[in-house]
Each structure stands twice: as structure tokens, then as C-alpha cells.
N, CA, C and O atoms as a Tripos MOL2 file, in Angstrom:
@<TRIPOS>MOLECULE
protein
  296   295    74     0     0
PROTEIN
NO_CHARGES

@<TRIPOS>ATOM
      1 N           0.8460   -1.1690    0.0000 N.3       1 MET1
      2 CA          0.0000    0.0000    0.0000 C.3       1 MET1
      3 C           0.8990    1.2430    0.0000 C.2       1 MET1
      4 O           1.9330    1.2720    0.6680 O.2       1 MET1
      5 N           0.5020    2.2420   -0.7390 N.am      2 LYS2
      6 CA          1.2690    3.4750   -0.8800 C.3       2 LYS2
      7 C           0.7220    4.5420    0.0610 C.2       2 LYS2
      8 O          -0.4920    4.6770    0.2100 O.2       2 LYS2
      9 N           1.6100    5.2970    0.6950 N.am      3 ASN3
     10 CA          1.1970    6.4300    1.5300 C.3       3 ASN3
     11 C           1.0350    7.6670    0.6690 C.2       3 ASN3
     12 O           1.7220    7.8290   -0.3400 O.2       3 ASN3
     13 N           0.1210    8.5420    1.0720 N.am      4 LEU4
     14 CA         -0.1810    9.7560    0.3380 C.3       4 LEU4
     15 C          -0.2770   10.9020    1.3250 C.2       4 LEU4
     16 O          -0.9450   10.7890    2.3520 O.2       4 LEU4
     17 N           0.3870   12.0030    1.0180 N.am      5 THR5
     18 CA          0.3380   13.1800    1.8760 C.3       5 THR5
     19 C          -0.5390   14.2290    1.2100 C.2       5 THR5
     20 O          -0.3660   14.5420    0.0320 O.2       5 THR5
     21 N          -1.4880   14.7700    1.9790 N.am      6 LEU6
     22 CA         -2.4090   15.7790    1.4640 C.3       6 LEU6
     23 C          -2.3550   17.0240    2.3300 C.2       6 LEU6
     24 O          -2.1080   16.9320    3.5320 O.2       6 LEU6
     25 N          -2.5830   18.1780    1.7380 N.am      7 ALA7
     26 CA         -2.7090   19.4190    2.4890 C.3       7 ALA7
     27 C          -4.1980   19.7330    2.5970 C.2       7 ALA7
     28 O          -4.8520   20.0670    1.6090 O.2       7 ALA7
     29 N          -4.7250   19.6190    3.8330 N.am      8 ILE8
     30 CA         -6.1590   19.8020    4.0630 C.3       8 ILE8
     31 C          -6.3500   20.7340    5.2520 C.2       8 ILE8
     32 O          -5.6290   20.6420    6.2450 O.2       8 ILE8
     33 N          -7.3170   21.6230    5.1450 N.am      9 ASP9
     34 CA         -7.6240   22.5600    6.2120 C.3       9 ASP9
     35 C          -7.8630   21.8050    7.5240 C.2       9 ASP9
     36 O          -8.5450   20.7800    7.5420 O.2       9 ASP9
     37 N          -7.3050   22.3110    8.6050 N.am     10 GLU10
     38 CA         -7.3800   21.6530    9.9180 C.3      10 GLU10
     39 C          -8.8220   21.4450   10.3900 C.2      10 GLU10
     40 O          -9.1680   20.3880   10.9180 O.2      10 GLU10
     41 N          -9.6540   22.4680   10.1910 N.am     11 ASN11
     42 CA        -11.0660   22.3340   10.5860 C.3      11 ASN11
     43 C         -11.7790   21.2520    9.7920 C.2      11 ASN11
     44 O         -12.6080   20.5150   10.3270 O.2      11 ASN11
     45 N         -11.4480   21.1670    8.5170 N.am     12 LEU12
     46 CA        -12.0440   20.1340    7.6770 C.3      12 LEU12
     47 C         -11.6310   18.7480    8.1710 C.2      12 LEU12
     48 O         -12.4530   17.8330    8.2190 O.2      12 LEU12
     49 N         -10.3750   18.5970    8.5320 N.am     13 VAL13
     50 CA         -9.8940   17.3140    9.0510 C.3      13 VAL13
     51 C         -10.6280   16.9560   10.3390 C.2      13 VAL13
     52 O         -11.0260   15.8060   10.5200 O.2      13 VAL13
     53 N         -10.8100   17.9140   11.2260 N.am     14 LYS14
     54 CA        -11.5130   17.6600   12.4840 C.3      14 LYS14
     55 C         -12.9440   17.2060   12.2300 C.2      14 LYS14
     56 O         -13.4130   16.2380   12.8290 O.2      14 LYS14
     57 N         -13.6340   17.9140   11.3370 N.am     15 ARG15
     58 CA        -15.0160   17.5600   11.0280 C.3      15 ARG15
     59 C         -15.1020   16.1990   10.3410 C.2      15 ARG15
     60 O         -16.0060   15.4090   10.6130 O.2      15 ARG15
     61 N         -14.1570   15.9420    9.4580 N.am     16 ALA16
     62 CA        -14.1460   14.6580    8.7440 C.3      16 ALA16
     63 C         -13.8580   13.5030    9.6990 C.2      16 ALA16
     64 O         -14.4620   12.4370    9.5810 O.2      16 ALA16
     65 N         -12.9410   13.7070   10.6410 N.am     17 ARG17
     66 CA        -12.6510   12.6570   11.6350 C.3      17 ARG17
     67 C         -13.9010   12.3540   12.4660 C.2      17 ARG17
     68 O         -14.2120   11.1970   12.7480 O.2      17 ARG17
     69 N         -14.6040   13.4140   12.8490 N.am     18 LYS18
     70 CA        -15.8230   13.2440   13.6450 C.3      18 LYS18
     71 C         -16.8760   12.4760   12.8470 C.2      18 LYS18
     72 O         -17.5390   11.5850   13.3780 O.2      18 LYS18
     73 N         -17.0240   12.8250   11.5750 N.am     19 ALA19
     74 CA        -17.9970   12.1390   10.7200 C.3      19 ALA19
     75 C         -17.6050   10.6780   10.5320 C.2      19 ALA19
     76 O         -18.4620    9.7950   10.5750 O.2      19 ALA19
     77 N         -16.3220   10.4200   10.3270 N.am     20 ALA20
     78 CA        -15.8480    9.0430   10.1620 C.3      20 ALA20
     79 C         -16.0860    8.2340   11.4310 C.2      20 ALA20
     80 O         -16.4880    7.0720   11.3750 O.2      20 ALA20
     81 N         -15.8320    8.8660   12.5800 N.am     21 LYS21
     82 CA        -16.0340    8.1820   13.8530 C.3      21 LYS21
     83 C         -17.5010    7.8030   14.0290 C.2      21 LYS21
     84 O         -17.8090    6.7280   14.5430 O.2      21 LYS21
     85 N         -18.4000    8.6800   13.6050 N.am     22 SER22
     86 CA        -19.8300    8.3740   13.7230 C.3      22 SER22
     87 C         -20.2160    7.1830   12.8440 C.2      22 SER22
     88 O         -21.2260    6.5250   13.0920 O.2      22 SER22
     89 N         -19.4140    6.9110   11.8260 N.am     23 LEU23
     90 CA        -19.6370    5.7490   10.9680 C.3      23 LEU23
     91 C         -18.9150    4.5120   11.4930 C.2      23 LEU23
     92 O         -19.0440    3.4210   10.9380 O.2      23 LEU23
     93 N         -18.1530    4.6970   12.5730 N.am     24 GLY24
     94 CA        -17.3880    3.5860   13.1310 C.3      24 GLY24
     95 C         -16.1360    3.2770   12.3300 C.2      24 GLY24
     96 O         -15.6550    2.1440   12.3110 O.2      24 GLY24
     97 N         -15.6180    4.3010   11.6710 N.am     25 LYS25
     98 CA        -14.4510    4.1220   10.8090 C.3      25 LYS25
     99 C         -13.4110    5.1830   11.1090 C.2      25 LYS25
    100 O         -13.7100    6.2020   11.7320 O.2      25 LYS25
    101 N         -12.1970    4.9410   10.6680 N.am     26 SER26
    102 CA        -11.1550    5.9600   10.7520 C.3      26 SER26
    103 C         -11.2570    6.8520    9.5220 C.2      26 SER26
    104 O         -11.8460    6.4730    8.5090 O.2      26 SER26
    105 N         -10.6790    8.0300    9.6260 N.am     27 LEU27
    106 CA        -10.6620    8.9390    8.4790 C.3      27 LEU27
    107 C          -9.9000    8.2890    7.3300 C.2      27 LEU27
    108 O         -10.2960    8.4110    6.1700 O.2      27 LEU27
    109 N          -8.8200    7.6080    7.6470 N.am     28 ASN28
    110 CA         -8.0310    6.9120    6.6370 C.3      28 ASN28
    111 C          -8.8940    5.8940    5.8800 C.2      28 ASN28
    112 O          -8.8260    5.8050    4.6550 O.2      28 ASN28
    113 N          -9.6900    5.1440    6.6050 N.am     29 GLN29
    114 CA        -10.5530    4.1350    5.9870 C.3      29 GLN29
    115 C         -11.6010    4.7880    5.0880 C.2      29 GLN29
    116 O         -11.8700    4.3050    3.9880 O.2      29 GLN29
    117 N         -12.1890    5.8870    5.5610 N.am     30 VAL30
    118 CA        -13.2070    6.5840    4.7630 C.3      30 VAL30
    119 C         -12.5990    7.1190    3.4690 C.2      30 VAL30
    120 O         -13.1990    6.9940    2.4010 O.2      30 VAL30
    121 N         -11.4170    7.7100    3.5630 N.am     31 VAL31
    122 CA        -10.7510    8.2530    2.3670 C.3      31 VAL31
    123 C         -10.4060    7.1180    1.4110 C.2      31 VAL31
    124 O         -10.6200    7.2380    0.2050 O.2      31 VAL31
    125 N          -9.8740    6.0170    1.9370 N.am     32 ARG32
    126 CA         -9.5170    4.8760    1.0970 C.3      32 ARG32
    127 C         -10.7480    4.3320    0.3730 C.2      32 ARG32
    128 O         -10.7000    4.0550   -0.8250 O.2      32 ARG32
    129 N         -11.8500    4.1810    1.1110 N.am     33 GLU33
    130 CA        -13.0820    3.6740    0.4970 C.3      33 GLU33
    131 C         -13.5950    4.6280   -0.5770 C.2      33 GLU33
    132 O         -14.0730    4.1940   -1.6250 O.2      33 GLU33
    133 N         -13.4910    5.9330   -0.3110 N.am     34 TYR34
    134 CA        -13.9360    6.9090   -1.3030 C.3      34 TYR34
    135 C         -13.0930    6.8000   -2.5720 C.2      34 TYR34
    136 O         -13.6260    6.8050   -3.6820 O.2      34 TYR34
    137 N         -11.7800    6.7030   -2.4010 N.am     35 LEU35
    138 CA        -10.9060    6.6030   -3.5640 C.3      35 LEU35
    139 C         -11.1370    5.3090   -4.3380 C.2      35 LEU35
    140 O         -11.0780    5.3020   -5.5680 O.2      35 LEU35
    141 N         -11.3980    4.2230   -3.6280 N.am     36 GLU36
    142 CA        -11.7140    2.9580   -4.3030 C.3      36 GLU36
    143 C         -12.9960    3.0860   -5.1070 C.2      36 GLU36
    144 O         -13.0850    2.6020   -6.2350 O.2      36 GLU36
    145 N         -13.9930    3.7470   -4.5150 N.am     37 GLU37
    146 CA        -15.2530    3.9550   -5.2210 C.3      37 GLU37
    147 C         -15.0510    4.8650   -6.4240 C.2      37 GLU37
    148 O         -15.5800    4.6030   -7.5040 O.2      37 GLU37
    149 N         -14.2880    5.9270   -6.2350 N.am     38 LEU38
    150 CA        -14.0110    6.8650   -7.3180 C.3      38 LEU38
    151 C         -13.3050    6.1760   -8.4780 C.2      38 LEU38
    152 O         -13.6140    6.4270   -9.6430 O.2      38 LEU38
    153 N         -12.3630    5.3170   -8.1520 N.am     39 ALA39
    154 CA        -11.6070    4.6130   -9.1770 C.3      39 ALA39
    155 C         -12.3820    3.4240   -9.7370 C.2      39 ALA39
    156 O         -12.0200    2.8820  -10.7810 O.2      39 ALA39
    157 N         -13.4520    3.0160   -9.0440 N.am     40 GLY40
    158 CA        -14.2690    1.9170   -9.5230 C.3      40 GLY40
    159 C         -13.5740    0.5730   -9.4850 C.2      40 GLY40
    160 O         -13.8640   -0.2950  -10.3090 O.2      40 GLY40
    161 N         -12.6560    0.3810   -8.5370 N.am     41 THR41
    162 CA        -11.8750   -0.8500   -8.5300 C.3      41 THR41
    163 C         -12.3540   -1.8840   -7.5300 C.2      41 THR41
    164 O         -11.9640   -3.0470   -7.6300 O.2      41 THR41
    165 N         -13.1760   -1.5060   -6.5790 N.am     42 SER42
    166 CA        -13.4830   -2.4730   -5.5280 C.3      42 SER42
    167 C         -14.9760   -2.6500   -5.2880 C.2      42 SER42
    168 O         -15.3990   -2.8860   -4.1570 O.2      42 SER42
    169 N         -15.7660   -2.5410   -6.3310 N.am     43 ASP43
    170 CA        -17.2070   -2.6940   -6.1570 C.3      43 ASP43
    171 C         -17.5530   -4.0500   -5.5530 C.2      43 ASP43
    172 O         -18.3170   -4.1310   -4.5910 O.2      43 ASP43
    173 N         -17.0000   -5.0940   -6.1090 N.am     44 ARG44
    174 CA        -17.3020   -6.4380   -5.6140 C.3      44 ARG44
    175 C         -16.7930   -6.6120   -4.1880 C.2      44 ARG44
    176 O         -17.5020   -7.1330   -3.3280 O.2      44 ARG44
    177 N         -15.5590   -6.1740   -3.9430 N.am     45 GLU45
    178 CA        -14.9890   -6.3030   -2.6070 C.3      45 GLU45
    179 C         -15.7870   -5.5060   -1.5860 C.2      45 GLU45
    180 O         -16.0050   -5.9630   -0.4640 O.2      45 GLU45
    181 N         -16.2180   -4.3220   -1.9740 N.am     46 ALA46
    182 CA        -17.0070   -3.4860   -1.0590 C.3      46 ALA46
    183 C         -18.3480   -4.1370   -0.7410 C.2      46 ALA46
    184 O         -18.7980   -4.1020    0.4040 O.2      46 ALA46
    185 N         -18.9860   -4.7290   -1.7460 N.am     47 LEU47
    186 CA        -20.2620   -5.4090   -1.5200 C.3      47 LEU47
    187 C         -20.0880   -6.6140   -0.6070 C.2      47 LEU47
    188 O         -20.9080   -6.8510    0.2800 O.2      47 LEU47
    189 N         -19.0290   -7.3690   -0.8240 N.am     48 VAL48
    190 CA        -18.7620   -8.5280    0.0340 C.3      48 VAL48
    191 C         -18.5410   -8.0690    1.4690 C.2      48 VAL48
    192 O         -19.0720   -8.6680    2.4040 O.2      48 VAL48
    193 N         -17.7630   -7.0130    1.6440 N.am     49 GLU49
    194 CA        -17.4990   -6.5060    2.9910 C.3      49 GLU49
    195 C         -18.7760   -5.9770    3.6330 C.2      49 GLU49
    196 O         -19.0050   -6.1880    4.8240 O.2      49 GLU49
    197 N         -19.6050   -5.2960    2.8570 N.am     50 GLU50
    198 CA        -20.8630   -4.7870    3.3910 C.3      50 GLU50
    199 C         -21.7630   -5.9430    3.8490 C.2      50 GLU50
    200 O         -22.3970   -5.8620    4.9010 O.2      50 GLU50
    201 N         -21.8130   -7.0070    3.0580 N.am     51 LEU51
    202 CA        -22.6060   -8.1730    3.4470 C.3      51 LEU51
    203 C         -22.0430   -8.8310    4.7090 C.2      51 LEU51
    204 O         -22.8010   -9.2770    5.5710 O.2      51 LEU51
    205 N         -20.7260   -8.8900    4.8150 N.am     52 ARG52
    206 CA        -20.1100   -9.4350    6.0250 C.3      52 ARG52
    207 C         -20.4970   -8.6110    7.2460 C.2      52 ARG52
    208 O         -20.8420   -9.1580    8.2940 O.2      52 ARG52
    209 N         -20.4370   -7.2850    7.0970 N.am     53 GLN53
    210 CA        -20.7880   -6.4080    8.2150 C.3      53 GLN53
    211 C         -22.2630   -6.5660    8.5890 C.2      53 GLN53
    212 O         -22.6000   -6.6000    9.7720 O.2      53 GLN53
    213 N         -23.1310   -6.6620    7.6000 N.am     54 LEU54
    214 CA        -24.5590   -6.8570    7.8700 C.3      54 LEU54
    215 C         -24.7910   -8.1780    8.5960 C.2      54 LEU54
    216 O         -25.6060   -8.2530    9.5160 O.2      54 LEU54
    217 N         -24.0760   -9.2110    8.1820 N.am     55 ARG55
    218 CA        -24.2220  -10.5140    8.8270 C.3      55 ARG55
    219 C         -23.8150  -10.4430   10.2870 C.2      55 ARG55
    220 O         -24.4350  -11.0730   11.1440 O.2      55 ARG55
    221 N         -22.7650   -9.6700   10.5690 N.am     56 LEU56
    222 CA        -22.2730   -9.5610   11.9360 C.3      56 LEU56
    223 C         -23.1790   -8.7050   12.8220 C.2      56 LEU56
    224 O         -23.2760   -8.9410   14.0260 O.2      56 LEU56
    225 N         -23.8410   -7.7130   12.2240 N.am     57 THR57
    226 CA        -24.6220   -6.7750   13.0240 C.3      57 THR57
    227 C         -26.1170   -7.0680   13.0440 C.2      57 THR57
    228 O         -26.8300   -6.5820   13.9220 O.2      57 THR57
    229 N         -26.5960   -7.8510   12.0930 N.am     58 ALA58
    230 CA        -28.0320   -8.1400   12.0240 C.3      58 ALA58
    231 C         -28.4220   -9.1320   13.1100 C.2      58 ALA58
    232 O         -27.7390  -10.1320   13.3330 O.2      58 ALA58
    233 N         -29.5240   -8.8400   13.7760 N.am     59 SER59
    234 CA        -29.9610   -9.7360   14.8440 C.3      59 SER59
    235 C         -30.6460  -10.9770   14.2870 C.2      59 SER59
    236 O         -30.5460  -12.0560   14.8710 O.2      59 SER59
    237 N         -31.3320  -10.8340   13.1780 N.am     60 GLY60
    238 CA        -32.0190  -11.9720   12.5790 C.3      60 GLY60
    239 C         -33.1560  -12.5020   13.4340 C.2      60 GLY60
    240 O         -33.5830  -13.6430   13.2570 O.2      60 GLY60
    241 N         -33.6520  -11.6940   14.3550 N.am     61 ASP61
    242 CA        -34.7110  -12.1270   15.2660 C.3      61 ASP61
    243 C         -36.0290  -11.5310   14.8100 C.2      61 ASP61
    244 O         -36.1940  -10.3120   14.7920 O.2      61 ASP61
    245 N         -36.9630  -12.3890   14.4440 N.am     62 SER62
    246 CA        -38.2680  -11.9170   13.9820 C.3      62 SER62
    247 C         -39.2470  -11.7440   15.1260 C.2      62 SER62
    248 O         -40.3930  -11.3480   14.9100 O.2      62 SER62
    249 N         -38.8050  -12.0390   16.3480 N.am     63 GLY63
    250 CA        -39.6940  -11.9180   17.5000 C.3      63 GLY63
    251 C         -40.8140  -12.9380   17.4860 C.2      63 GLY63
    252 O         -41.8570  -12.7230   18.1030 O.2      63 GLY63
    253 N         -40.6110  -14.0430   16.7890 N.am     64 GLY64
    254 CA        -41.6240  -15.0880   16.7410 C.3      64 GLY64
    255 C         -42.5930  -14.9580   15.5870 C.2      64 GLY64
    256 O         -43.3740  -15.8740   15.3340 O.2      64 GLY64
    257 N         -42.5600  -13.8220   14.8690 N.am     65 TRP65
    258 CA        -43.4620  -13.6180   13.7410 C.3      65 TRP65
    259 C         -43.0940  -14.5470   12.6080 C.2      65 TRP65
    260 O         -41.9160  -14.7040   12.2850 O.2      65 TRP65
    261 N         -44.0890  -15.1620   12.0050 N.am     66 LYS66
    262 CA        -43.8630  -16.0410   10.8680 C.3      66 LYS66
    263 C         -44.6440  -15.5070    9.6750 C.2      66 LYS66
    264 O         -45.7650  -15.0180    9.8180 O.2      66 LYS66
    265 N         -44.0490  -15.6050    8.5230 N.am     67 PHE67
    266 CA        -44.6590  -15.1660    7.2790 C.3      67 PHE67
    267 C         -45.8290  -16.0750    6.9350 C.2      67 PHE67
    268 O         -45.7140  -17.2990    6.9860 O.2      67 PHE67
    269 N         -46.9570  -15.4650    6.5840 N.am     68 ASP68
    270 CA        -48.1360  -16.2320    6.1800 C.3      68 ASP68
    271 C         -48.5340  -15.7800    4.7750 C.2      68 ASP68
    272 O         -49.0310  -14.6710    4.5770 O.2      68 ASP68
    273 N         -48.3100  -16.6410    3.8340 N.am     69 ARG69
    274 CA        -48.5680  -16.3090    2.4300 C.3      69 ARG69
    275 C         -50.0270  -15.9140    2.1870 C.2      69 ARG69
    276 O         -50.3040  -15.0540    1.3520 O.2      69 ARG69
    277 N         -50.9450  -16.5280    2.9030 N.am     70 ASP70
    278 CA        -52.3620  -16.2400    2.7140 C.3      70 ASP70
    279 C         -52.7240  -14.8090    3.1140 C.2      70 ASP70
    280 O         -53.6620  -14.2350    2.5630 O.2      70 ASP70
    281 N         -51.9920  -14.2290    4.0640 N.am     71 GLU71
    282 CA        -52.2690  -12.8570    4.5070 C.3      71 GLU71
    283 C         -52.0600  -11.8400    3.3910 C.2      71 GLU71
    284 O         -52.6940  -10.7850    3.3870 O.2      71 GLU71
    285 N         -51.1950  -12.1430    2.4670 N.am     72 ILE72
    286 CA        -50.9070  -11.2250    1.3630 C.3      72 ILE72
    287 C         -52.1430  -11.0280    0.4950 C.2      72 ILE72
    288 O         -52.3700   -9.9380   -0.0310 O.2      72 ILE72
    289 N         -52.9400  -12.0820    0.3450 N.am     73 TYR73
    290 CA        -54.0590  -12.0580   -0.5810 C.3      73 TYR73
    291 C         -55.3820  -11.6800    0.0700 C.2      73 TYR73
    292 O         -56.4230  -11.7310   -0.5840 O.2      73 TYR73
    293 N         -55.3630  -11.3070    1.3330 N.am     74 ASP74
    294 CA        -56.6070  -10.9020    2.0020 C.3      74 ASP74
    295 C         -57.0330   -9.5200    1.6070 C.2      74 ASP74
    296 O         -58.0590   -9.0320    2.0810 O.2      74 ASP74
@<TRIPOS>BOND
     1     1     2 1
     2     2     3 1
     3     3     4 2
     4     3     5 am
     5     5     6 1
     6     6     7 1
     7     7     8 2
     8     7     9 am
     9     9    10 1
    10    10    11 1
    11    11    12 2
    12    11    13 am
    13    13    14 1
    14    14    15 1
    15    15    16 2
    16    15    17 am
    17    17    18 1
    18    18    19 1
    19    19    20 2
    20    19    21 am
    21    21    22 1
    22    22    23 1
    23    23    24 2
    24    23    25 am
    25    25    26 1
    26    26    27 1
    27    27    28 2
    28    27    29 am
    29    29    30 1
    30    30    31 1
    31    31    32 2
    32    31    33 am
    33    33    34 1
    34    34    35 1
    35    35    36 2
    36    35    37 am
    37    37    38 1
    38    38    39 1
    39    39    40 2
    40    39    41 am
    41    41    42 1
    42    42    43 1
    43    43    44 2
    44    43    45 am
    45    45    46 1
    46    46    47 1
    47    47    48 2
    48    47    49 am
    49    49    50 1
    50    50    51 1
    51    51    52 2
    52    51    53 am
    53    53    54 1
    54    54    55 1
    55    55    56 2
    56    55    57 am
    57    57    58 1
    58    58    59 1
    59    59    60 2
    60    59    61 am
    61    61    62 1
    62    62    63 1
    63    63    64 2
    64    63    65 am
    65    65    66 1
    66    66    67 1
    67    67    68 2
    68    67    69 am
    69    69    70 1
    70    70    71 1
    71    71    72 2
    72    71    73 am
    73    73    74 1
    74    74    75 1
    75    75    76 2
    76    75    77 am
    77    77    78 1
    78    78    79 1
    79    79    80 2
    80    79    81 am
    81    81    82 1
    82    82    83 1
    83    83    84 2
    84    83    85 am
    85    85    86 1
    86    86    87 1
    87    87    88 2
    88    87    89 am
    89    89    90 1
    90    90    91 1
    91    91    92 2
    92    91    93 am
    93    93    94 1
    94    94    95 1
    95    95    96 2
    96    95    97 am
    97    97    98 1
    98    98    99 1
    99    99   100 2
   100    99   101 am
   101   101   102 1
   102   102   103 1
   103   103   104 2
   104   103   105 am
   105   105   106 1
   106   106   107 1
   107   107   108 2
   108   107   109 am
   109   109   110 1
   110   110   111 1
   111   111   112 2
   112   111   113 am
   113   113   114 1
   114   114   115 1
   115   115   116 2
   116   115   117 am
   117   117   118 1
   118   118   119 1
   119   119   120 2
   120   119   121 am
   121   121   122 1
   122   122   123 1
   123   123   124 2
   124   123   125 am
   125   125   126 1
   126   126   127 1
   127   127   128 2
   128   127   129 am
   129   129   130 1
   130   130   131 1
   131   131   132 2
   132   131   133 am
   133   133   134 1
   134   134   135 1
   135   135   136 2
   136   135   137 am
   137   137   138 1
   138   138   139 1
   139   139   140 2
   140   139   141 am
   141   141   142 1
   142   142   143 1
   143   143   144 2
   144   143   145 am
   145   145   146 1
   146   146   147 1
   147   147   148 2
   148   147   149 am
   149   149   150 1
   150   150   151 1
   151   151   152 2
   152   151   153 am
   153   153   154 1
   154   154   155 1
   155   155   156 2
   156   155   157 am
   157   157   158 1
   158   158   159 1
   159   159   160 2
   160   159   161 am
   161   161   162 1
   162   162   163 1
   163   163   164 2
   164   163   165 am
   165   165   166 1
   166   166   167 1
   167   167   168 2
   168   167   169 am
   169   169   170 1
   170   170   171 1
   171   171   172 2
   172   171   173 am
   173   173   174 1
   174   174   175 1
   175   175   176 2
   176   175   177 am
   177   177   178 1
   178   178   179 1
   179   179   180 2
   180   179   181 am
   181   181   182 1
   182   182   183 1
   183   183   184 2
   184   183   185 am
   185   185   186 1
   186   186   187 1
   187   187   188 2
   188   187   189 am
   189   189   190 1
   190   190   191 1
   191   191   192 2
   192   191   193 am
   193   193   194 1
   194   194   195 1
   195   195   196 2
   196   195   197 am
   197   197   198 1
   198   198   199 1
   199   199   200 2
   200   199   201 am
   201   201   202 1
   202   202   203 1
   203   203   204 2
   204   203   205 am
   205   205   206 1
   206   206   207 1
   207   207   208 2
   208   207   209 am
   209   209   210 1
   210   210   211 1
   211   211   212 2
   212   211   213 am
   213   213   214 1
   214   214   215 1
   215   215   216 2
   216   215   217 am
   217   217   218 1
   218   218   219 1
   219   219   220 2
   220   219   221 am
   221   221   222 1
   222   222   223 1
   223   223   224 2
   224   223   225 am
   225   225   226 1
   226   226   227 1
   227   227   228 2
   228   227   229 am
   229   229   230 1
   230   230   231 1
   231   231   232 2
   232   231   233 am
   233   233   234 1
   234   234   235 1
   235   235   236 2
   236   235   237 am
   237   237   238 1
   238   238   239 1
   239   239   240 2
   240   239   241 am
   241   241   242 1
   242   242   243 1
   243   243   244 2
   244   243   245 am
   245   245   246 1
   246   246   247 1
   247   247   248 2
   248   247   249 am
   249   249   250 1
   250   250   251 1
   251   251   252 2
   252   251   253 am
   253   253   254 1
   254   254   255 1
   255   255   256 2
   256   255   257 am
   257   257   258 1
   258   258   259 1
   259   259   260 2
   260   259   261 am
   261   261   262 1
   262   262   263 1
   263   263   264 2
   264   263   265 am
   265   265   266 1
   266   266   267 1
   267   267   268 2
   268   267   269 am
   269   269   270 1
   270   270   271 1
   271   271   272 2
   272   271   273 am
   273   273   274 1
   274   274   275 1
   275   275   276 2
   276   275   277 am
   277   277   278 1
   278   278   279 1
   279   279   280 2
   280   279   281 am
   281   281   282 1
   282   282   283 1
   283   283   284 2
   284   283   285 am
   285   285   286 1
   286   286   287 1
   287   287   288 2
   288   287   289 am
   289   289   290 1
   290   290   291 1
   291   291   292 2
   292   291   293 am
   293   293   294 1
   294   294   295 1
   295   295   296 2
@<TRIPOS>SUBSTRUCTURE
     1 MET1         2 RESIDUE 1 A MET
     2 LYS2         6 RESIDUE 1 A LYS
     3 ASN3        10 RESIDUE 1 A ASN
     4 LEU4        14 RESIDUE 1 A LEU
     5 THR5        18 RESIDUE 1 A THR
     6 LEU6        22 RESIDUE 1 A LEU
     7 ALA7        26 RESIDUE 1 A ALA
     8 ILE8        30 RESIDUE 1 A ILE
     9 ASP9        34 RESIDUE 1 A ASP
    10 GLU10       38 RESIDUE 1 A GLU
    11 ASN11       42 RESIDUE 1 A ASN
    12 LEU12       46 RESIDUE 1 A LEU
    13 VAL13       50 RESIDUE 1 A VAL
    14 LYS14       54 RESIDUE 1 A LYS
    15 ARG15       58 RESIDUE 1 A ARG
    16 ALA16       62 RESIDUE 1 A ALA
    17 ARG17       66 RESIDUE 1 A ARG
    18 LYS18       70 RESIDUE 1 A LYS
    19 ALA19       74 RESIDUE 1 A ALA
    20 ALA20       78 RESIDUE 1 A ALA
    21 LYS21       82 RESIDUE 1 A LYS
    22 SER22       86 RESIDUE 1 A SER
    23 LEU23       90 RESIDUE 1 A LEU
    24 GLY24       94 RESIDUE 1 A GLY
    25 LYS25       98 RESIDUE 1 A LYS
    26 SER26      102 RESIDUE 1 A SER
    27 LEU27      106 RESIDUE 1 A LEU
    28 ASN28      110 RESIDUE 1 A ASN
    29 GLN29      114 RESIDUE 1 A GLN
    30 VAL30      118 RESIDUE 1 A VAL
    31 VAL31      122 RESIDUE 1 A VAL
    32 ARG32      126 RESIDUE 1 A ARG
    33 GLU33      130 RESIDUE 1 A GLU
    34 TYR34      134 RESIDUE 1 A TYR
    35 LEU35      138 RESIDUE 1 A LEU
    36 GLU36      142 RESIDUE 1 A GLU
    37 GLU37      146 RESIDUE 1 A GLU
    38 LEU38      150 RESIDUE 1 A LEU
    39 ALA39      154 RESIDUE 1 A ALA
    40 GLY40      158 RESIDUE 1 A GLY
    41 THR41      162 RESIDUE 1 A THR
    42 SER42      166 RESIDUE 1 A SER
    43 ASP43      170 RESIDUE 1 A ASP
    44 ARG44      174 RESIDUE 1 A ARG
    45 GLU45      178 RESIDUE 1 A GLU
    46 ALA46      182 RESIDUE 1 A ALA
    47 LEU47      186 RESIDUE 1 A LEU
    48 VAL48      190 RESIDUE 1 A VAL
    49 GLU49      194 RESIDUE 1 A GLU
    50 GLU50      198 RESIDUE 1 A GLU
    51 LEU51      202 RESIDUE 1 A LEU
    52 ARG52      206 RESIDUE 1 A ARG
    53 GLN53      210 RESIDUE 1 A GLN
    54 LEU54      214 RESIDUE 1 A LEU
    55 ARG55      218 RESIDUE 1 A ARG
    56 LEU56      222 RESIDUE 1 A LEU
    57 THR57      226 RESIDUE 1 A THR
    58 ALA58      230 RESIDUE 1 A ALA
    59 SER59      234 RESIDUE 1 A SER
    60 GLY60      238 RESIDUE 1 A GLY
    61 ASP61      242 RESIDUE 1 A ASP
    62 SER62      246 RESIDUE 1 A SER
    63 GLY63      250 RESIDUE 1 A GLY
    64 GLY64      254 RESIDUE 1 A GLY
    65 TRP65      258 RESIDUE 1 A TRP
    66 LYS66      262 RESIDUE 1 A LYS
    67 PHE67      266 RESIDUE 1 A PHE
    68 ASP68      270 RESIDUE 1 A ASP
    69 ARG69      274 RESIDUE 1 A ARG
    70 ASP70      278 RESIDUE 1 A ASP
    71 GLU71      282 RESIDUE 1 A GLU
    72 ILE72      286 RESIDUE 1 A ILE
    73 TYR73      290 RESIDUE 1 A TYR
    74 ASP74      294 RESIDUE 1 A ASP
């Protein structure tokens, strides 16, 4: 992986770090993901990672509710 140095306004960096933290990510991760999306190189990898994250965070608990096909047609 290559390092990149950028000149960015200090206030912008502070706000961006705060926004990244609210997403549960580092600023570095957010920038990397943005650049990958911009370059269009990791669509499949990003989708796989998103599905992995959903699998880890989803409760999968229906609270006992079961789907009833007949209810759709009432």
C-alpha cells in the first residue's frame, strides 16, 4: 500500500474525523473507500465486505413472527 500526503484545512480534518467516527471508521478508511469507489476498482470487494458487516450486526430475530402467504391475498 502506498502512503499519500495531502494538504487539508485543519477544521475540515476535524469535522471529517468526527464524521468518520460516527460511521465507526477511521478517516483513513473513509478516504480509502472513497478513492476505491471513485476509481471503480473495488465494487465487488465493497459489496462482500458490506454483506459481512450486515451478517455480523443483524440480529435476525423476527420476534416469533412467521410469514403467512395467505395474509398477502386478504
